[in-house]
N, C-alpha and C positions, 0 to 999 in steps of 0.2 A: 671544572674548577676544583681547586684543592685547598684544603684548610688544615692548619696544624695547631697543636695544643702547647701549652706553656712550658717554659723552662722549669725543671724540677718535677715535672710529671710527663707521662708519655705524650708525645706530640700527636695532634690529630691532623691528618692530611690525607686527602684523597689520592690514592695511587694504587699501584699493583702490590703484589705480595712482596716485592723487593723493598718497598718502603716499610712494610710491616717488619721485615727483618732489620731495618734501620731504626726501629723503635718508635715508629709513628702509629697513630690510630687514624686511618683514612676515613673521610666522609666525602661523598660526591654529590654535587649539584648538577643534574643532567636532564635533558629532555626525556619525557616519559616514553618508554618503549625503545629507547636507544640501545644498540648492541652493547655499548660500554656500560650502561646502567644494568643490563641483564648480567653481564660478566661480573660487575662489582657486587651485586647481590649474591651471586653464586659463590663469591669469595668471602662473603660475610661482611662486606663493606656497607655501612648505612648509606642509603640513597635518598636524596631530597629531589623529588621529581617536579619539573616545570611542565609547561604546556608542551605538547608533542612537537610543535614547530619551533620550540625554544624562543618564544617571544621575549625579547630582551627586557622590556619593562616588568613583565611578570617575574622573570628570573631575578631582576634587580630587587624587587620587593621581597622575594623570598630570601635572598642572600642578606639583605639589610636586617630582616627579622632575625635570622640566625646569628648575625654578628652582634645584635643588641643583646642577645642572650649571654654573651660573654664567654662562650665555650671555646672559641678558637683563637689561636695566636698568629695565624698567617693564612692568607688566601692566595691561591695559585690559579691564575687565569691561563688556560692551556691553549686557547685559540682566540681569534679576533672577536667573535661574537661574545665569548665569555668575558673578554676584556671590556667590551662596551657595557655589558651588564654590571660588571664590577665597578666601573666608573660611575654608572648611574646610581649604584648603591652607595657610593662614596666609601667603598671598602678601605681605601688607603687612609681614611681618617680614623679608622678603627684599629687596623692591624697592618703590618707590612704586606705589600701586594707584590707577588712574583708574577711576571708575565713571560710566558714562553713564546718565542717567535721561531717558526720553522721555515721562514721564507727570506729571500734576499732583498726585500723591499721595506724594511722596517721604518726607514726614515722618509718614506714617500707616501703621498695620498692620505687615506683615512688614518693609517697607523701613525703618521707624523702628527696629524691633528689630535689624535687621542693622547699622544705623549705630551702635547702642549696643554690639552684640556684638563689634565690631571690637577692642575692648580697653578699658582704663581711660579715664576722661574725657579725659585729655590726647591719647591716640591717637585716640579718637573725634572730638575737635574737629579734629585735623589731618586726619582722614579726610574730615570733612564740609566743611571750609573749603578744603582744598587739592587734593582728589582727586576731586571730583565735577564732571563735565562735564554740564551740563543743556542741553537744546535751546532753552530760552528762559528769560527771567528769572523767570516765574511758576513754572515747574517747579522751579527751584532753591530758591525760598523762602529765599534768603540764601546758598545754596551758590554756588561760583564758576561763572560762565557761560563755557563754552568754545566756543561756536559752535553753530549749529543743525544739525538733520539736513540733509544735503546732497542736492540733486537736480541732475540734469543740465539745463542750460538748453537747452531743445529748440528746433529750428528750427520755423518755422510749419508747421502742418498744411496740406497741399496738397489741392486738390479731388480728385485721384486717390486719395490716401490715404483721404479721407472716403468716397468711393464704395466702395472695397475693404473698409473697416471696416464700413460699413453692410451690405454683402453678407455679410460673415463672420458677423454676428450676426442675419441674416435680417430686417433692418429696411429699410423702404422709403426710397428716396433722399430723398423729400420730407417724411418724418416729422419731428416735433420730438422730440428725445431729451435727457433728463436722465440723468446718470450719477453713479456713486459707486463708488470702489475701496476696499475694506476687508475684513478678515476678518469672517466672519459670527458675531460675538460680541456679547454684550449691550451692552458699553460703546460700541460703534460707532454705536448709534442707528438701526439698520435698522427697528425697530418704528415709531419716530416718522416715519422717512422714508416708509414705506408709507402711514401715515396722511396725511402731507402729499401724497403722490402721488394718493391717492384724492380729496383736496380739489382738487388741481390739475386732475384730469381733468374736474371739473365746469365749469371755465372754459376749459380747453384740451383738448378731447376727443381730439385726434389725438396727444397726447403719449405717448411711451414712456419706460420707465425701464430703464436698463442697469446691472446690479449685477455687479461683478467681485469675486470673492473666495470662499473656502470657509470652512467652520467648522461648529461644532456646532448652530447655529441654522438651518441651511439648510432642513431639513424643516418646522420650525414657521413660518418666514417664507414658504415656498412655500404652506403651508396657509393662512396669513393672506391672502396674495394671492388664493388660490383662493376663499376665503370672501367676499372683497370683489369677486369677479368681475373681477379685474385680471390674472390669471395670463397671459393672452394678450399683455398689453402690458408685463409686467414680465419682463425677460430675465435669468435667472440664468446668468451666464457661467462660474461656477466660478473656480478659480484660473487666472489669465492671466499668463504670464511676460512677454509683450510688452504691457505696459499702455498703451503709446502707441496701440495699435489701439483700445483702449476710449475714450481721450480723443478720438481722431480721429472716432469715431462719434457723439460728443455735440455738442449745441448749448450746453448749460450743465452745470455741475458743482455738485452739492449735497453739503453736508458737515454731517450732523446729529450728529457725535460731540461729546461734552461733556467728555471727560477726556483729550484729547490734549495732550501737551506742545507739539507742533508737528506737524500732520498732513502727512506727506510726500506723500500722495496729493493733498492740496489744493494743496501747493506745485507738484507736477508738473503738475496741471491748469492752474494759473495760468501756469506756464512755457510751456505749449502754447498759451496765449492764450484759454483758455476763460473765459467769464463765470462767476463763482462766487457762491453764496449759502450762508451758514453760520450755525449757532447760535453764540452769543457765549460758549460755554464754553471751558475750557482757555486756551490762549494765542493764539487766533486774533486777538485785538485787538492783539497785538504786531506783526502784519504785514498784517492785513486791516482796512482803514478803510472803514466803511460809506459808500457813495456815491462813494468815490474809486477803489478797485480791487476792489470787490465789494459785496455786500449782507450785512449782519450783523443777525440778528434774535434776539429772546429765544427760549429753547428751547420753542417751541410749534409743533406741526405746522401749524395754520392760517397762522401767520406765515411759515413756510418756504414753504408753498404760494403765498402771496401774492407773496413775493419771487421765486420761480421763474417765476410767471406774468408778473411785471413784466419780468424779463430776457428772456423769450421774446417778449414783445410790443414792448418798447421797444428797438429795434435800436441806437439811438444810445447808450443806456446800456450795452447788452451789448458794444458795440464799444470801450468804454473799456479801456485796456490793463490786463491783470491784474497785470503787473509794471511799474509806472509808470516806473522808472528803472533804468539798467544797474547803478547802485550797489546798488539793492535786489536785482537778480538775483544780483549777485556775493555779497551777504551770505548768500543762501540757496542758493548753488550748492555742488556737491560739492567743488569746488576751495577755496571759501571755508571750508567745514567742515573740510577737511583741514588748511588752513593754521592755523586757530584751534586745532585739536586738537594739531597739531605744536608750537605755541607752549607749550601746557600741558606737553607732554612735555619740552621743552627746559628749562622753568622748574623742573620737579620733578627732573629729572636733575641740573641744575646745583646745586640746593639740597641734593641728596643728597651 
């Protein structure tokens, strides 16, 4: 969650160093021991720790106490559990509530219920139209767009980095490698990716697949790879904090997710200069144009395999810049995200 301070003095809002440059004073409400909390403390951001499992009633009580102290001008709920805690705390009765949605199902299921539960129709309308920051136009479905997920614009990967990364994952220097970075959950599309990789191996037998991420599907995915006799060429790296080493080891990046508002791992891969192929679900069409800065295919494993083989074989196509213009890089950079979000903060605080 993020909170910001009043007009006329430095705003308090929990975020990265980019928000610090935007004149904010960030504070974070986070589960105890979370990686985000550790990074925030290292950056000098005050952290208010909740129970390790982020029990929402406990988080709500803590947030309500902080709000009653009157130090904050805005609360930013950055994911679904945080939104529930903010609603339980009645945060929207104290200060403007910003909600970030990173998925393309904001108006369905529990998220739709939460948008109604904020209060009577007038409050719900204000909540949806003025306080929702989506990562893309499609994710918003009419809500205000406040800028995408931000990624650091990375310097080009060097030959030495590539060699070290290959050695880290036990992959030969001359192998062809496709990669994917995502939690091992159903909506991320790993099942389809393994099917696509099986097809790809028929035309590019020397190819390897590097998967970074952890999650509940790890055992079943490893079993699927084993049954397809691919386990020796599919590298399950687990959670990797330094994901640049994953991108450095890859020749191409594959993105089989269908429900991303805007995939930060795909943007990071593009910022590293990797050729990318993706399913056309979610909001990829808003920044990935087929044949210009990547390949976009219908959500079918054979089509993804064909696109991957084309990128591996057609080096001229693969060398096309993933981020074709500095303006495009800026739009999807962490700094650009921070500036867009800060503008929303300023508008809501001024209206208040």
